[in-house]
C-alpha positions in Angstrom: 119.9 100.7 134.2 121.0 102.6 131.6 119.6 103.9 128.6 122.0 101.5 126.3 121.3 98.7 128.7 117.3 98.9 128.6 117.8 99.5 124.9 119.9 95.7 124.6 117.7 94.0 126.7 114.2 95.0 124.9 115.4 94.3 122.0 116.8 90.8 122.4 113.2 90.3 123.4 111.6 91.5 120.4 111.5 89.7 117.0 114.0 91.0 114.3 111.0 91.7 112.0 109.4 94.6 114.5 110.7 97.7 114.8 110.9 99.9 118.3 110.1 103.4 118.2 111.8 105.0 121.3 108.9 107.0 122.8 110.9 109.9 124.2 108.4 112.5 125.0 109.2 114.3 128.5 113.0 113.5 128.2 115.6 115.7 127.0 117.8 115.7 124.0 120.8 114.1 125.6 118.5 111.1 126.7 118.3 111.1 122.9 121.6 111.5 122.0 122.4 108.3 124.3 120.0 106.2 122.6 121.2 106.9 119.0 124.6 106.4 120.2 123.0 103.2 121.8 122.3 102.3 118.1 118.4 103.1 118.5 117.4 105.7 115.5 113.6 106.0 115.2 111.6 108.1 118.2 108.2 109.0 118.5 106.6 112.2 120.3 103.4 113.4 121.5 103.2 116.9 121.9 105.0 119.1 118.9 106.5 121.8 120.9 108.1 119.9 122.3 109.5 117.6 119.9 110.3 120.7 117.1 112.5 122.3 120.2 114.2 118.7 121.2 114.3 117.7 117.5 115.9 120.7 116.0 118.4 120.4 118.4 119.0 116.5 118.2 119.5 116.6 114.2 122.2 118.4 113.7 124.2 116.2 115.2 122.4 113.2 114.4 120.7 113.8 111.0 119.9 110.2 110.3 117.3 110.4 113.7 113.6 109.2 112.7 110.6 111.2 114.2 107.1 110.2 114.6 104.5 112.0 116.0 102.3 109.8 117.5 99.9 112.1 120.0 96.8 113.9 119.1 97.4 116.0 116.3 95.8 119.7 116.2 95.4 121.4 113.1 97.4 124.6 114.1 100.5 121.9 114.7 100.1 120.1 111.3 102.3 122.6 110.0 104.9 122.4 111.9 104.9 118.7 112.9 105.1 118.1 108.5 108.2 119.8 108.7 109.9 117.7 111.9 108.9 114.3 111.3 108.9 111.8 109.3 105.3 109.9 109.7 102.2 111.2 112.0 101.2 108.0 113.2 97.9 109.5 114.8 95.7 110.7 111.6 92.2 110.2 113.1 89.9 111.8 111.2 89.2 112.9 107.5 90.0 116.7 107.8 93.5 115.5 109.5 94.7 114.0 106.3 93.2 117.8 104.2 95.6 120.0 106.1 99.1 117.5 106.1 98.5 117.1 102.5 98.2 120.9 102.5 101.4 121.4 104.2 103.6 118.5 102.4 102.4 120.6 98.9 103.7 123.5 100.8 107.4 122.2 101.4 107.5 119.3 98.6 107.2 116.6 101.0 106.3 113.5 101.4 105.5 111.7 104.8 103.9 108.5 106.0 100.5 108.1 107.9 99.5 105.9 110.0 95.4 105.5 110.9 94.4 105.7 114.6 91.8 103.5 115.4 89.6 103.0 118.5 89.5 99.8 120.2 89.0 100.4 123.2 91.3 103.1 125.1 88.2 105.3 125.9 90.7 108.1 127.2 92.2 107.9 123.9 91.6 109.2 120.4 91.6 107.2 116.7 88.6 107.1 114.5 86.2 104.6 115.9 84.6 103.8 112.6 86.2 102.2 110.2 83.8 103.5 107.3 85.7 106.8 107.6 88.9 105.1 107.4 88.3 103.2 103.9 86.6 106.3 102.8 90.0 107.9 103.2 91.7 105.5 101.5 89.5 105.9 99.2 90.1 109.1 98.6 94.3 108.1 98.1 93.3 105.7 95.4 92.0 108.1 93.5 95.4 110.4 93.6 93.6 112.9 96.2 96.8 113.2 98.9 99.5 112.7 96.4 102.1 113.9 99.0 100.7 111.2 102.0 101.9 107.6 102.3 99.5 105.1 103.9 101.2 102.2 105.8 99.3 100.9 108.3 97.7 101.6 111.3 97.8 102.3 115.4 95.9 101.8 118.2 96.3 101.8 121.8 94.8 99.3 124.7 92.6 100.0 127.0 94.5 100.4 130.4 93.8 97.8 132.1 95.1 94.2 134.1 92.8 91.9 132.3 94.8 90.7 129.3 91.9 89.5 127.8 90.9 92.8 126.8 94.4 93.8 126.0 94.4 91.2 123.2 91.3 91.8 122.1 92.4 95.6 121.4 95.4 94.2 119.0 93.1 91.3 117.3 90.4 94.2 116.5 93.3 96.3 114.6 94.9 93.6 112.7 91.4 92.6 111.2 90.9 95.8 110.1 94.3 95.8 108.9 94.0 92.3 107.0 90.4 93.7 105.7 91.4 97.4 104.6 94.5 95.1 102.6 92.3 93.8 100.8 90.4 95.7 99.5 93.4 98.4 98.8 95.9 95.8 97.1 97.8 98.2 95.7 98.6 100.2 99.0 101.2 98.8 101.7 99.5 98.9 104.3 101.3 96.2 106.7 102.4 98.1 109.7 100.6 97.7 112.9 101.8 100.4 115.6 100.6 98.7 118.6 101.7 98.2 122.3 104.0 99.8 124.9 105.7 99.4 127.7 103.0 97.1 129.8 101.5 95.5 126.8 104.2 95.2 123.7 104.5 91.2 124.7 100.6 90.6 123.9 101.0 92.9 120.3 103.8 91.1 119.1 102.1 87.9 119.6 99.0 89.2 118.0 101.4 90.7 114.7 102.3 93.7 116.1 104.9 95.4 113.5 106.5 98.6 115.6 106.2 98.7 119.1 105.9 102.7 121.4 108.1 101.6 124.5 109.3 105.0 126.3 109.6 104.3 130.6 111.0 100.8 130.1 113.9 102.6 128.1 114.4 106.4 129.1 112.8 105.5 132.8 110.9 107.7 134.7 109.6 111.0 132.6 111.0 114.3 133.7 108.0 116.3 133.5 110.3 120.0 133.9 111.0 119.0 129.9 107.3 119.9 129.7 108.2 123.3 130.5 111.0 124.3 128.3 109.6 124.4 125.3 
């Protein structure tokens, strides 16, 4: 099926309250343009260098395209990430917030963030101690990061066929969100970014507000795209 047909198929199954992030890593600017022409506006990229090259081109024709950085972010890539992205969904340590604030302040830009929490996928990053997330939220409540808007949480379920383990991962993130939202009622921490091409249905059942889907939209990844940047 075409990108347009894939998008129609997926969106027909998603509840209206759940946002779709089209993961476009290792896919071309032309493929992103096809998705935009089919009505998709929000995209996720893992690699800042690839995202910058691609979306600087895309936004010339489609300025309303929205980009979210969803991969682990190195500190030396934050400046470029803040320039190109509307949101950084993979905040996994306190010092990263310091650098995001520094770079956002430099260009006077507000940027949304999600806290990535480690809920079971051993190969992935994320806060493992919820106390550090609470510390980050306390800093935000005290005004330490005026250019950063916390919006919620992100996780990746373990890569397994055991649906119970996958569901437990999503339940763990939802419980963290509920706990933090109760502790910081003045903040909008409602976003739960969880669920990808293979497990998004379970994620939606467990309260996901945002799913990240790539292969089911664009097909298999073209790794030659990585060599172009």
